[in-house]
C-alpha positions in Angstrom: 0.0 0.0 -0.2 1.3 3.4 -0.8 2.2 5.7 2.1 3.2 8.5 0.5 0.7 10.5 1.1 0.8 10.2 4.9 3.3 13.0 5.9 3.9 14.8 9.1 6.3 17.7 9.7 7.7 17.9 13.5 8.6 21.6 13.9 10.2 22.9 17.4 8.3 25.2 19.4 10.1 28.9 19.0 12.0 29.9 22.1 10.1 32.4 24.4 13.1 34.5 25.2 11.4 37.5 27.1 9.1 34.6 29.2 12.5 33.0 30.1 14.2 35.9 31.1 11.4 37.2 33.1 11.4 33.8 35.1 14.9 34.1 35.4 14.8 37.7 36.8 11.9 36.6 39.3 13.9 33.8 40.4 16.7 36.5 41.3 14.6 38.5 42.8 12.7 35.9 45.3 16.1 34.7 46.7 17.3 37.9 47.3 14.1 38.3 49.0 14.5 35.3 51.2 18.2 36.1 51.4 17.2 39.3 53.3 14.8 38.2 55.5 16.3 35.1 56.3 19.2 37.3 57.5 16.6 39.8 59.5 15.4 36.7 61.3 18.5 35.4 62.3 19.5 38.8 63.3 16.9 39.1 65.6 17.0 36.1 67.2 20.5 35.4 67.0 20.5 37.3 71.3 17.5 35.3 72.4 19.0 31.8 71.2 22.8 32.8 72.4 21.1 33.6 76.0 18.9 30.2 75.8 22.1 28.0 74.6 24.4 29.9 77.2 21.8 29.0 79.9 21.6 25.7 79.0 25.6 24.7 78.2 27.4 27.3 79.5 27.7 28.1 83.4 27.4 32.0 84.3 29.8 33.8 86.4 28.4 34.9 89.6 29.4 38.4 90.7 31.5 38.0 93.6 30.3 40.1 96.6 33.1 39.3 99.7 31.7 38.9 102.9 31.2 42.1 105.6 33.7 42.0 108.6 32.2 39.8 110.9 33.0 41.6 114.1 33.6 45.3 114.3 37.6 46.6 116.0 36.0 47.1 119.5 34.4 43.8 119.6 37.8 42.4 117.8 39.6 43.6 120.9 37.0 42.7 123.5 37.0 39.3 122.1 40.8 39.0 122.2 40.5 40.3 126.5 37.7 37.5 126.8 40.2 35.1 125.6 42.9 36.2 127.8 40.6 36.7 131.0 39.1 33.0 130.0 42.7 31.7 129.9 43.8 32.9 132.9 40.5 31.9 134.8 41.3 28.4 133.2 45.1 28.0 134.4 43.7 29.4 137.9 41.5 26.8 138.2 43.7 24.3 137.3 46.3 25.2 139.7 43.8 25.6 142.7 42.5 22.0 141.8 45.9 20.6 142.0 47.1 22.6 145.2 43.7 21.5 146.9 44.3 17.7 145.9 48.0 17.4 147.2 46.5 18.7 150.4 44.4 16.0 150.0 41.0 18.1 150.9 38.0 18.6 148.9 38.5 21.7 146.3 36.5 24.5 147.4 35.4 27.0 144.4 36.2 30.7 145.9 36.1 33.2 143.8 39.4 35.2 142.8 40.3 38.8 142.5 42.1 39.8 140.0 45.6 40.3 142.4 44.9 36.5 143.4 44.7 35.5 139.4 48.0 37.1 138.9 49.5 36.1 142.1 48.9 32.7 140.9 49.9 32.9 137.6 53.4 34.1 138.5 53.7 30.9 139.7 53.6 28.7 136.4 56.5 27.5 135.2 56.9 26.9 131.4 60.0 24.9 130.4 61.3 23.8 126.9 58.8 21.2 127.1 55.8 23.9 127.3 58.1 25.8 124.7 57.8 23.0 122.6 54.7 22.3 122.7 53.6 25.7 121.9 55.8 25.8 118.4 54.3 22.8 117.4 51.0 24.0 117.9 52.1 26.8 116.0 53.2 24.5 113.3 50.4 22.6 113.1 48.2 25.7 112.6 50.7 27.3 110.0 50.1 23.7 108.2 46.4 24.2 108.9 46.4 27.5 107.0 48.6 26.4 103.9 45.3 25.5 102.5 44.2 28.8 101.3 47.5 29.8 99.5 49.2 28.9 95.9 52.0 29.4 94.8 51.7 31.2 91.3 54.2 30.8 88.4 55.0 32.6 85.7 56.6 31.5 82.6 58.5 34.0 79.8 60.0 32.2 76.9 62.8 33.7 75.0 65.3 32.3 72.1 69.1 33.2 72.1 71.2 33.9 69.0 72.0 30.1 68.9 67.8 29.5 68.4 67.6 27.9 72.0 64.3 28.7 74.0 65.0 29.8 77.2 62.4 29.5 80.1 62.5 32.3 82.9 60.2 31.6 85.8 58.9 34.2 89.0 56.7 32.8 91.6 54.7 34.9 93.8 52.4 34.0 96.8 48.6 34.0 95.8 45.7 34.1 98.5 42.3 32.0 97.6 39.6 34.7 97.9 36.4 33.5 95.6 34.6 31.4 93.2 32.5 32.7 90.6 30.9 28.9 89.4 33.5 29.1 86.9 36.4 30.3 88.5 38.6 30.2 91.4 39.8 33.5 92.2 43.4 34.4 93.4 45.3 37.3 94.4 48.8 38.1 93.6 51.3 40.5 93.2 50.8 42.0 89.3 54.5 42.9 89.2 55.6 39.2 89.6 52.8 38.1 86.5 53.1 40.6 84.3 54.1 39.9 80.7 53.7 36.2 80.9 53.7 33.9 78.5 52.3 31.1 80.6 50.4 30.9 84.6 50.8 27.8 86.7 48.7 27.5 90.3 50.3 24.7 92.6 48.4 24.3 95.7 49.1 22.8 98.9 49.8 19.6 97.7 52.0 20.3 94.9 49.5 19.7 92.4 49.5 22.3 89.5 47.0 23.8 87.2 46.8 26.5 84.2 45.7 29.9 85.1 45.7 33.2 83.7 45.5 37.1 84.9 42.0 38.0 85.3 42.5 41.7 85.7 45.2 43.7 87.4 45.3 47.2 89.2 47.8 49.3 88.2 47.7 51.7 91.7 47.9 49.0 94.1 49.7 46.4 91.9 47.2 43.9 92.9 46.1 41.1 90.5 43.3 38.5 90.2 44.6 35.2 89.0 41.7 32.8 87.9 41.6 29.1 87.6 38.9 27.2 85.7 36.7 25.4 87.8 36.6 22.7 85.5 40.9 22.4 85.5 40.7 21.8 89.6 41.6 18.1 90.5 38.0 17.1 91.5 39.1 15.5 95.2 39.8 19.3 96.0 36.9 21.0 98.1 36.8 24.6 97.0 34.7 25.2 99.1 37.1 24.4 101.9 40.0 26.4 100.4 39.1 29.8 100.2 39.9 32.4 102.9 38.4 34.3 105.5 38.9 37.8 105.2 39.4 39.5 109.2 39.3 43.4 110.2 42.9 44.6 109.3 41.6 47.4 111.7 41.5 45.5 115.0 45.5 45.5 114.5 47.4 46.7 117.3 51.0 47.0 118.3 51.7 43.5 119.4 48.9 41.9 117.9 50.4 38.0 116.9 50.3 37.1 113.6 51.8 34.6 111.3 53.0 35.4 108.0 52.0 32.2 104.9 53.0 31.9 101.7 56.7 33.0 101.3 58.0 35.6 103.8 61.3 34.2 103.4 61.6 34.6 99.5 60.6 30.8 99.3 57.2 29.2 98.7 56.3 27.3 102.0 58.1 29.5 104.2 56.3 30.8 107.4 57.3 33.7 109.8 55.6 34.2 113.3 55.6 37.0 115.0 53.5 40.5 116.3 52.6 43.8 114.8 55.5 46.0 116.1 54.4 49.4 115.5 51.0 51.8 114.7 49.8 51.6 111.0 51.1 54.4 108.9 48.4 55.9 106.6 49.5 55.6 102.8 47.9 57.6 100.0 47.8 56.6 96.5 46.1 58.1 93.3 42.5 57.9 94.2 43.5 55.0 96.7 43.9 54.8 100.4 45.7 52.2 101.9 47.1 51.2 105.9 50.4 50.0 106.3 51.5 48.0 109.2 55.0 46.8 110.0 55.7 43.8 111.8 59.2 42.0 113.5 58.8 38.8 110.9 62.4 38.9 108.9 61.6 38.6 105.6 63.4 39.3 102.2 63.3 41.5 99.4 61.1 39.1 97.5 58.7 38.2 100.5 54.7 37.3 99.4 52.2 36.4 100.8 49.4 36.6 103.5 49.4 37.9 107.2 46.7 35.8 109.5 45.9 36.5 112.6 44.7 33.7 115.3 41.3 33.2 114.4 42.2 31.7 111.3 41.3 35.2 109.1 43.5 36.8 106.2 44.0 40.2 107.8 47.0 41.5 105.5 48.8 41.0 102.5 52.8 41.2 102.1 53.9 44.1 100.2 57.1 44.2 97.9 60.0 45.1 100.0 62.4 48.4 98.5 65.5 47.0 100.1 68.2 46.4 98.1 69.8 43.2 99.9 67.8 40.9 102.5 70.0 42.2 105.4 67.6 43.2 108.2 64.1 43.5 105.9 61.0 43.0 107.8 57.9 42.0 106.6 55.2 44.8 106.0 51.1 44.3 105.2 49.1 46.5 103.6 45.5 45.8 106.0 42.9 43.5 103.9 40.2 46.0 104.7 40.9 48.9 102.5 41.8 46.1 99.5 38.2 45.2 99.9 36.6 47.3 97.4 39.8 46.9 95.1 39.5 42.9 95.6 35.9 43.1 94.4 36.0 45.0 91.2 39.5 43.1 90.1 37.0 39.7 90.9 34.2 41.0 88.8 36.8 42.5 86.5 35.0 45.9 86.4 36.8 48.9 85.2 38.3 51.7 87.8 37.0 54.8 88.0 39.7 57.8 88.1 40.2 61.2 88.6 44.1 61.1 89.3 43.7 62.9 93.2 46.4 61.9 95.5 45.3 63.7 99.0 45.4 63.5 102.9 43.4 64.4 106.0 43.1 67.7 107.1 44.2 67.7 110.3 42.3 69.2 113.5 45.4 71.1 114.5 45.5 72.9 110.7 41.6 73.3 110.9 42.0 75.2 114.0 45.3 77.3 113.7 45.2 77.9 109.8 41.5 77.7 109.2 42.2 74.9 106.6 38.3 73.7 106.5 37.8 70.0 107.1 38.3 67.7 104.3 40.6 65.8 101.3 43.3 68.0 100.9 44.9 67.5 97.5 48.4 67.6 97.5 48.9 65.6 93.9 47.1 65.6 90.3 48.4 63.2 88.3 49.2 64.3 84.8 46.7 64.7 82.2 44.3 63.2 84.9 40.7 64.1 84.7 41.4 66.0 87.9 44.4 68.8 86.6 42.4 68.8 83.0 39.1 70.0 84.9 41.2 72.5 87.2 41.3 71.1 90.7 44.6 72.8 92.0 46.9 71.2 94.5 45.9 72.5 98.1 42.4 72.6 97.0 40.2 71.0 100.0 37.3 68.4 98.4 34.3 69.2 100.9 31.7 66.9 98.7 30.9 64.9 96.1 27.2 65.5 94.7 25.4 65.3 97.4 28.1 63.5 99.8 29.8 64.7 102.5 33.3 64.4 103.0 35.5 64.9 105.8 38.4 62.6 105.1 41.0 61.3 102.2 39.2 57.6 103.3 35.8 59.1 102.6 36.6 60.9 99.0 38.5 57.3 98.5 35.5 55.4 98.8 33.1 57.8 97.2 35.2 57.6 93.9 36.0 53.5 93.7 32.1 53.4 93.4 32.3 55.6 90.2 32.4 54.2 87.0 34.2 55.7 84.0 32.3 58.4 82.1 30.0 59.5 84.9 29.6 62.6 86.0 30.1 63.8 89.4 30.1 67.6 90.5 33.5 68.0 93.2 32.5 70.8 96.4 35.4 72.4 96.8 37.1 75.0 99.5 40.3 77.1 97.7 42.2 79.6 99.7 41.5 82.9 98.1 43.8 85.5 99.7 43.3 84.6 103.4 40.3 83.0 103.6 38.7 79.9 101.6 35.8 79.7 99.0 33.5 77.4 97.9 33.9 76.0 94.0 31.9 73.2 92.6 33.8 71.6 89.9 32.3 69.2 87.1 34.1 66.5 86.5 33.9 63.3 83.9 34.9 60.1 85.6 38.2 58.6 83.8 39.1 55.3 83.6 42.3 53.7 85.0 45.1 52.2 83.6 44.3 54.6 80.6 
C-alpha cells in the first residue's frame, strides 16, 4: 500500500526569550528577598538563641561580693581580752585543783580577784617542753592555713642567638579569695606576673593547674589570677580552701600574727611575730591604704599573707624596697582597705579614675590655720581628669554630688563606687587671699590605666 500521502512535519516550538528572562529575574528576586528575610530573622533571634544556648550549655559567672567584716574592731579587741581572761581563769582553776589534791582536801570554788589570778599565774613556770608544745601547735596551725595559699608561677620564654628557647620563671604567693561558679579567684602581686607567656598555680599538695590573669590594678599592683574550676582536681573541695578575710583595723601594736606563703622569698616558708608599730596611712591616686610593719624578718622577694590567730587573712605582704636581704622586715597592707579593690578585680570591673592623691586635714590645721575639714589635695596626676578640670594642689574636697567628705578615705570610698564616664560635681574649698571660698567643679570620671 502506498503510504506516501501520510506525511508529518514536526516543528520545534519557538523559544520565548522574554518569558525565560522574566522567570530568571523572578527567581533571582525571590532568592534575594528570601536571603534578606532570613538574615533579618537570624539577626533578630541571635541574641535570644545565644542566651538560651548559654543558659543550657555554659555556666554563668556570679558577681563576687566579699562578706562583710564579722566583727567591728572594738568587738575583736573585746573578744581578745575575753579570751585572755578565760585563759587566766582556766589556769587558775587548774592550779587551785592541783593544790587542793596535794593537800588531800576537797576543792572549794572561791571567786578570785585579779590580784589573786596574777599571783597564781606568777607561780606558773614554763619549761622547754612547754615551749616545744607551743611551737608544735603554731606549726600545725600554719600548716592548716597553707590550704588558703597557692604558688603562682609565671613563665616567660625567649630565644637566644643560637635559636635555643630559654624559660625564665618568677613566682609569688597568692591568696584564694572567692569562686564565681566558673573560676577560682586568687589575689596576687601583678608585678611578678606581668608579661608572662603562661601561668601555673600550685596548690598546697604541689599539684599545679593552668591559670590566667583576670584583671590587674596599676595603682595597688594587685591582680586577680583565675583558674577554671574544671581544671581543679576533683578531690579538692573548693569551698574549704577559700580564705576568710578579717578586719585589719582590729590590729594593734603587739597583735600576734602568722605569715604564710613566701615571707622568706621561697614558697612554703612561714614566720611568727607581732605587729610592732602603729599603722601608717598610705595615699595613692584615688586610693587609701593602711601599712602595718611586723617584726618578722623576710626577704626582698617576700610575698604572701598575714593571718591572725582566728584563722582570718588580715594583711597582704607588700613588695620590699630594700636592695639586700639584710634586716628586711615583712610589711603588709591591711586587708580591710583592699576589699573594694579586690571585689572590682574579681568582677573584672573598670576602676573609676580622677588622679587625685590627698590626705586628711588635721584638727590642728583646721583650728590654727583655718583649713576646712575635708580631703586635702597633695597631688594631681599629669593629664588626669582632675588636672584637666582645674583641681589644684591645696584644694580641699568637702563633698561629691550630695555626699559629704570629711577625710581622704571618704573621698576614696566615693570614687571607688564611680564608673568610667560618670559625671560628678566636686565641692571644693580653695584658698583665695586670706580665706577659703567654695567652688563646684564638674568632672567626667576616667578609666584607670588608660
